[in-house]
N, C-alpha and C positions, 0 to 999 in steps of 0.2 A: 274172345275167351279161349283159353288154352284147352285143347282136347288131348287126353292122355293117349289115345290111339294114334293121333297124328304125331305125337312125340315118339311113339313106338316106330312109326314109319321113318321119322328122322333119324332115330337110332339105327335102324336098319341101313339107311343110306350111309351113315357114318361108319358102319362096320366094314365098308369097302376101303381098302388101302391101295387104291389104284390111281395112278396119275391120270388126270382128266375127269375124275369124279370128285368134285369139291365137297368138303365138309359143310354141313348146314347147321344152322342154329337149332338147338333142340328146345323149342319154345311152345310146341303144341299148336302152332298156327300154320295153316296151309298158305303157300305162296308160290310164285313162279320159280323161286330158287329151288324149292322142293321138287316141283314138277320137272324142272330142267335136270336136276340131279338124278331123278328116276329115269328120265329119258337116256341119260348117259349110261346109267347102270344097265339098261336094256341093250343099248348099243354094245356095251362091253360083253354082255352075255351072248350076243349074236355074233361076236367075233369081229366087229368092225374095227378097222385100224385107227380111224379118226373118230374121236368122241366129240359131240357138239350138243348145244342146247336144242337144236332143231330136229324135230322128228320128220326128216325129209325123205326124198325118194329112195336113198340108199337104205335107210332104216326100214322103210315100208317094204322094199323089195326083199331084203334079207328076212324079214319077219314072214312075209308071204311065202317065201321059198321054204323056210324051215318049219314054221308053225302057222299054216293057213287057218287053223282053228286050235286055240289052246283051251283044253278042258281037263277034267279029272284024269283022263287017260294019257295026258302029255307028261313025259318023264323029264321035267326040268324044275327042280325045287326053287332055284334062285329067281327064275322068271315068274314062277307062281307067287313068290314073295313080293315081287314088283307089282303084280296085279293086286295082291292083297293091300299093299301100301297105298296104291293108287285109289282103291276103293275107299279106304279110310279117309284119304284126303278129299274125296268127292262126297263124303257123308254117308257112305254105305258100309255095311259090316264086312270087314275083311278077315274076320276069324283069326286073330292073333298073329298074323304074319309068320306063319310056321312052315310054309311051303306045302301045305296040304290043301288041295282044291276040294274043300269039304262041301257038305250040303249047304252051309251058310254062304260060302263063296258062290256056289252055284245059284242060290236064290238071289244074291246081290247082283250078280252079272245079268241074270234074267230081268230083274227089275230095272237095272241101268239101261238095258237095251230097249225095254218098253218105254222108259222115260225119254229116251232119244228118239223114239218113233221108228226104230229099226227091228223091232221084235219079230215081225213077219219076214223081213228081208234076211235076217240072220237068225233062224229059229234055233231053239235049244239053249243050252247054258254055256256055250263056248265063247271065248273072246277072239274075234276076228281082227285082222290087222287094222282096219279103219276104226273099229271100236277101241282097240288098244291105243291108237293115236289120240282119239278123243278123250280117253281115260286120263292121259297124261297132259291135260291142259287144265286151265282154270275155268273152263266153260261150265256153267251150271246146266242141269237138265230138269230143274224144277223151277217154278215161278219164284223170282226174287223181287226185292223191293223195286217198285216202279213198273213191274211187269203185269201182264194180264193173261188170263187163261186162253183167250181166243188167239192172241199172237203166238202163244206156246203151241197151240193146236196146229197153227199154220207152219210153224217151224218143224214140228214133228212130221207133218204131211210132206214137206220138202225133203226131209231126211229119208222118209220111207219110200218116196217115189224115185229119188235121184241118186241115192248113195251108191248104187251099183255102177254109176258112171265113173270113169277113171279119175277125173280131176275134181269130183264132187266129194267133199269130206264132210263128216257129220258136224252140223252147226249147233250152237247152244239152243236149248229149249227152255229159256228163262222168262219168256213173255216180253222181251225187249228187242226192239229193232236195233241193229248194230251194223258196223262195217262188214263183218263176215256174213251176216244174214243178207245184207243187200247184194253182196257179190254172189251168194248162193242163188238168190232170186234171178239174177241176170243169167247165171249158168242154166237155170231151169228153163228160162225163156229160150235161150239158144238151143238147148236140147230139143224143145218142142218145135223149134224152127227147122230141125233136121240136121243141125251141125254135128259133125263127128267129134270124138274126143280130141282129135288132133287140131280141130278148128275152134271149138268153144273155149273161151278164155275169161269169161266173166266181165268183159269190158263192153261198154256201150258204144260200139263202133259202127261203121257204115252198114255192115251186113245186118247187124241187130236192128238198127234204125229202120232199114228197108223192110225187114221182116215184120216189125211192129206196124209199119204203114199198111202192110198187107193183111194184118190181123186185128182190125178194129173189133170191138165188142159192143153190143148194145142190147137193149131190153128185148127179151124173148129168146136170146141165145143160151145154150148150155154147153158144158164140157170144160176141158182143161184150160182153155183160154179165159173162161170166166173164173175158174179157180185161181189162175195166176193174177188176173186183174183185181179180183176181190182181195187176194193176199197183199198185193201192192198197196191197195187202199187201206187195208188193215194195218200194215206196217207203218203207214203214214199217220196212223192214229186218227182216222176219220171217224167221227162219232157214229155209233150204231152199226158199223160195218162188221160183217163176219165172213169167214171163208165159205163161199157158197158154190153150188154147181150151176145154178140158173141165174141169169141176169134179170132180176125182177124190178118192180117199181121202187122198192126201197133202195136198191143199189143205184138205180138211175138218179133218184133224188140226192143220194149221198155224193154221187159223181158231180152233179150240178153244183152242190155246195162246195166241193173241193175246187172245181173250176172257178167258181166265184171268188174263193179265198186266194187263189194264186193268179187271178186275173187272166183266165183263159175264156174263150167263147163258151157259153153255158149250153152245151149240146146234150148233156146227160149221157153221152156215149164215151166209150173207151177209145178215143181216137189217138193218133200218134202224139199230139202235143200233150194230151193227158197222160199217156203212158210215160212220156219223157219226163214230165214234172214229177211223176211218182218214183222214177227210177234213178235219176241223176240230179245233182244240185242245180245245174244250169237249166234243166228242162230242155226244151227246143231252143238252142242258143241262136237260131236264126230269127227268132221273134224280134220285132221292132219295139223298142222301149220308148217311153216318153220322158225319161230322165237320163242323165249322163253325169259322169264325173270325169275330171281331166286335170292334168298337171300343167296344161298349156293355157296361157293367157287367152281369154275370150275377147277378141277384138270385135269391132263393129261388123266386119265382113263375116267373121266366124259365127257371131251371134245370129246373123241373118241366115246363114247356112244351117245352123242347128234348128232354128224355127221352121225353116222350109222342109227339113227332114222329119218334122213331127215332134221335136223335143220341146218340152215346156219347163223343165227343171234342170238346173246345172249345179253339180257339187264342185266347190272350189276350196282350196286349202288356205288356212289362216296363217300358216308359218312354213318356213323352210327348215330343213335338217341342218343343224349346226355342222360346219365343216364340209358340207356337200356342195357340189357345183350345180346341182339341180335347183333351178329357181321356179318353184311351183306355186308360191303364194300369190294371193290376189294382188293386183296392181292398183295404184291409186285411181279411183273413179270407175273401176271395172264393174262393181256391183250395180251401180246406176246405169251404166252402159248396157249391161245384160238385161236389166229390167226394162229399159227403153225399147227393147225388141220383143217384148211379150214373154220374157222368160223370168223364172224365179231362181233364187240362189239358196242352196243349203250348205252351211259351212262344215268343213272337216278339219279336225285337229290331229295331225300326225307329225311327229319329229322323227322318231325311229320306230319303236314298237315291234321289232322283228324277231325278238327272242324273249324267253321267259324272264331272264335276268333283268330286263328293263322294267318289268312291272312290279311295283311295290307301292305301299301307301304313300311314302314321301314323294315318289315320282308322280303319283296320281294328283297329289296336292299341287305340285309344281306345274303339271300339265293343265290343271283346271285354272290356276291363276293366269297362266300364259294365254289360255284359250279365251278366258273372260276379257282380258285386256285387248287381245287382238280383235275379238268380235266387236267390242265397243269402239275400237279404233276405226273399224270399217263401217260403223254405223248400223250394225244389226240391232234390230229393235226387240223389245220385250216379247217373249214367246218363241223366239228363234231356238231351234234345237241344234246343238253342236254335236257332231259325231266324232267320238274318240276311237282311234283305230287300234285294233289288235290284229296285226298283219303277219301272223304266223300260225302254224298248225298246232295250237295249244292242246295238249293232252288233258284229260279230265283232272288229274292231280295238279297240273300246272294252273288250271282255272281256279282250283281251290286255294293253292298256295300263293299264287301271284296275281292273277287277273282280278279276282274278287277283292282282295285288299287294295289293289290299285284303284278300282272303281269306288270303293268306300272312301278313299281319299278324295277322289273327284267329287263324289256326292256331298261329302261334308263341306268341301271348299265352295262348291257351287251354291249350296244352301246358305252359306254365310256371306260369301263375297259376290255371288252372281246369280241371285235367286230369280232374276228376270229371264234367265235362259233355261231351256230344258236340256236333258242329257240323252244323247243317243250313243249307240255303239256300232262300230263297223267291225265285222269279223266273221268267223265260221259260225255255223248254225248252233252248235252245242255251246260255244262261248256266249253267244248272244242270249240263248235261252236261259242259261244258268245265271248270268248277270241280271237278266230281267226278273228271274224268280226271286232274287234278293232285293227287288224293288229299287235297284240302283240306276236303271235306265227306263225310258218311256218309249223307245222305238229302236228297231234293229235294221241296220243296213248290211245286207248279207254279201259276203265275198264268195258267191256261189260259182264264180269262174274256176275256183280252186277245187275241182271235182275230186281230186285225190286226197284232199285234207281229211284226216280221220274225224275232225270236227264237223265235216259236212256229210261224209259217207254214213248212211244209216240214221240220219237225223232229219226229221221233218222241218218244214218252215216254222220258225217261231211265230207265236200268235200275234206278236207286235211288230211284224216286219213292215218296213216302210219302203225300202228300195232293195231290189234284187239284182245284183251285178252279174250279168250272164255272158258278156262277150266284149272283146276289144275291136273296134271298127274305126274307119275313117269316114268323115262326113265333109261334104263341100269340095271345092276345087280352087286352084289358084290361091289368092290371098285369103280365101275362106276355108281352106283345107285345115282340118283339125282331127287329131286322134283322140278318141274318147272311149271310156268304158260305158257300154250300153246297159241301161238299167230298166227293169220293170218297176212300175209304181203301184203301190197298194192304195194310195189315197190318204194314208195316215198323216203324212207330212207334205204340205204343199210348198215348203220353202218360203222365202221372203222376197217381195218385189217392191217394197218401199224401205228407204234407209234414211237414217239421220246423217248429218254432215260428218265426214271423216275428221277425226281429231288429230291434232299435232302433238305427237309424243316425243319429239326430238329432244326435249329438255329433261325427260325422265332418266333416272339412273338405269344402267344396264349391268350385266354380269361382270364380275371381276376377271381380269386377265391373269390367270394363274402363273403365267411366265414372270409376272412382277412380284410374286410372293416373297422372294428373298429380299428384294429392295424394300418392300413394305415392312417386312419383319425388322430389318435393320433400323428403319425410321421409327417404328413403334418402340423397339428396345431402347433406342437413343432417347426418345421422349420420356419414356417411363423412368429411365435411370437419371437423366440430367435434369428433368423438370419435376419429377415426382419422387425421385430417390428410390425407385423400385427396380431392382435388378431382375435378370431373367428368372431367377428362382429366389423365393423367400421375400423378405421385406427390407426396409432401409437398415435395420439393425440385425440382419441375419434371419434366422428362422422365426417367422411371425405367425406360424400356424397355418399359413396358406399351403395348399396342396398341389397347385398346378403351376407350371412355368408359363411365362409369357409366350414362348414358342408354341406350347401345346394349345394354349387358348386361342392364339391367332389362327392356328391350323383348324381348330374347331369352328371358329367364326367363318373362315373361308369355306368350310364344309357346309355351312348354312347360308352361303351367299345366295343360293337359289331362292331361299325363303325371304331373306332380308331385302333382296332386290325386288321380288314380287310385291312384298308388303309396301315398300317405298313407292312403287309404281301405283299400287292400288290407292294408297292414301295421297298420292301425288305430293310427296314430301321427300326430303333428302335422306338417302340411305344411311349416311353417316350419323344421323340422329338416332338410329336404331343400333348401329354398329358400336358406337362409343360405350353406352351403358352396358351393352351385352358383353363386350370384351372385358370391360372393367369388372363386372360382377363375376364373370368366370374366373378372372385372375385373382380376385380378392376372396374367393370361396375358401373357408378355413375350417378347422376341426370343430369349431363351435357351432357351425351351421347344421350338421346332422343332429346335434344334441337338441337344438331348437325344433327341428323337424320331428324328432321323437316325442318331444313334449306335446306337440299339436296332435300327433297320432294318439297318444295316450289320453289326451283330453276327450277325444271323440269315441274311442274304442274300449276304454277300460271300465266305463260305467262310473268312474270317479273323476269328474272334471278337475283339470289341473289349473284352470284359469288362463292357460295359454291356448286360445282358440284360433290363433292365426299367427303366421310369421312369414318373412320373406323366404321363398323356396324356389327350387328348380334352377334351371340354367341361367335365368335372368334375375334370380333372387327378387321375386315380386310377391307381395302379399295378395291373398285372395280378395280381400276387400278392395284393394287398389285395382286388381284385374276386373272385378265386377263393375266398379265405377267407370273404368275405361271402356269396357264392352257396352255398358248401358248407354254411355254417351254416344258411342259410334252407332248403336242401334237407333237411338233417338234422332241422330243426325242423318240416318239412312245411308251411312257409309258401309255398314254391314247389316246382315239380318240375324235375328236370333231372339231368344227369350229374355226379357228383363228379369234380373235377379235382385235380391235385397242384400246389400253389403253389411247389414247388421244382423241378418238371420243366420243362425248357426248351421242349419241344414245346407243353405246356399254356400256359405263360406267353406264348409267341409267338402262339398261336392267339387267346387272350383279348386280348392287347395290341392286335392288329390290329383287332379288333372295337371295342375301347374307343376307338381312334384315329380310326376312320372312321364309326362309327355312334353318333350322339348319343343315340338312344333307349336303346340297350344300355348306354351309359355312365351315363346317369341312373338306369336300373334297377339297375345295379351299385352306384351311390352309395347308394341306399336300402338295399340288402342289406349294404353295408359299414358303414353307420351302425348297423344292428341288431347286426351281429357285433361292432362296436366296443364296444357296451354290455356284451356278454358278456365281451369281452376285458378290460374294466375292472372286471369283477365287479359290474356294475350290473344292475338289473332291465331287462327288455326295454322299449324305448320304447313308451309307450301314450298314451292320450288325456288322462290326468291326470298326465303326467310332470312332475316338478319342474324348475324352471329350473336348479337346481344340477346335476341329472343331465343335462339337455339340454346344458349348457355342457361337461360332461366328455365326453359322447359326441361333440360337434362338435370338441372338442380332439383326441380320439383319431383323428378323421378325418385330422387333420394329422400325427399321429405319436404314438408310445407314451409318450414321456418328458415331463419337466417343461418341455422347450423348446417343447412344443406348447400350454402353458397360455395364453400370450398370444393364440393363435389362438382358443381357446375364449372368452376374455374379449371379443374383438372380435365373435365370432359372437353371443353372448347379447344384446348391445345391438341387433344387427340383428334377432334373433329377436323382440324386443319390438316392433320396428317392424312386422314382418310380422303379428304377432298382433293389432296394432291394427286391421288390415284383415280378417284371416281370422276372428277371433272373432265380430264382428257378423254376418258372412255365415252362419256356422254357426247363429246364432240365428234 
């Protein structure tokens, strides 16, 4: 919601006509662009030659030199206005941004410092350099959504005790653990270990590790080390923990509970391993795990070496990355070989997944289809959990915009096409927790080796963690030597140690070779024109009301090749059977089709039924009743999973029609189901990999209608079928 005084702050920023101070949108909403602009305005007023978004050492040094404390007695109207604007952006009263350090400004600054926890460190109503730096951030100093008062109290305690140290800057006091808060806690530990400002760096390095080994805490102790340990427990959101001075029985019990949760020895003491697990994502990365994952084939000798080293679970990849030379996928017979040596296998699906742009609903659908087929190929049985990888440091907004839609695509596809499998996620802690909160996954495989990931820093273990990846090591020697990622096991996922026979998928269709696009287009155009009288644009007699060219439609079809390929593989039928009616329906879409769509909408939404309760719609021009019959057939045949619907019931027709009209993926999925149902409706065998052209023609004719009037449609389709098979068949080989 817009705030008039934030708008005033934005107008103040825009009053500067200075190169290096950008104009900001006057929308009444605080954001980093506003805070950066205020930082640049301060740098300009301090006389710095270079203006930047960063309130760095040069800004801090100049401010300390010129205005070690800014208050009512400081004669600088513009800097006072910057303080007032910052106060408004932080939610405090800045008193009109008039350059007057008034009583209201004094009260706001005093309250701000109290909220920060530095009121006693910086007494009075003045703004000190570190307070000024904190003022020009987006950090809150009151509890915000998801936060709690005890974490805020610990944040204030850290600020109050350590802000006097050179490299300790005021942290947020919002009741939430975060990257900056975690680093501040490490600084605090280093200061208590006696490190100077030149040595302390907020990094969990060798000296810090040794210092913590020398400072275990246990029941009966008191003092700052108990303060720090209980703060670390609190930041990890351990139930019932508070910042305390004395290590009592409640803290000991909470410590044992945490140790049990992360699979440490249950000592009830703040020993080194417990400190490490509280402070960094790997914890003590020298711990020996009982699970591993590897890109390397597990041979008999390597399996024996893994078992001898204490490993019992092995993560292996279902697929390779297209275009990559890395061969990381399971080899034929490898799962049973691994199991023969007393090890279980958990499957990982990752093709790329290394940046936000990869993740979207359609890619999630494609990944789920591919993972289902590969898992079945290798004989993984019902109950197997497949881990889908998010292998980059996804920021929170990227989780919202990309990762969650991606996993919604995975979940919907797994629920319909691979319900026997469970869904896991591999990724940073925040990613795993947020996706799990959406009920899209049932277990998290943590990439905790990436200690610098913002999605690991400041985030506790997800409650549903199954494997915790903490180090890369080598196991075995000679022919048994293998490089692995060493994982701690929670016990949530035991993997699989029995497998069905591997399937022969060599006859299934594969993805189209886009290098052949021009040749395919020429053949399709030639067939359309010479056999059907349809030019690239329009109809046999010129403009026939169609709105798309053959070229546009083929390109759209190729854009959906990932889906038609996966559907053909799932149904174990020929991809051309889906491609032909899909291409033709796109090409024959005409100006009358939207009119029919509008009539159906009007029927259900106007309150005045038009009598047009269904029509062919969407990319594949399929009726809702037909889609329902097709899906019901596939559900009854256990080809897919879902809820049976009534093709004569208005509510069901309307619900399905809307999805067909707006969701191309759902429409094409329904086409595949309708084709299979159509074969049954014509008393034909189910479409398969060796389906005859005669049966294929009859099935495609049924897609157009049940009677003899649909036969010309089938005749047109079978010629197109031969064109597609000219390209599909060699790729299968």
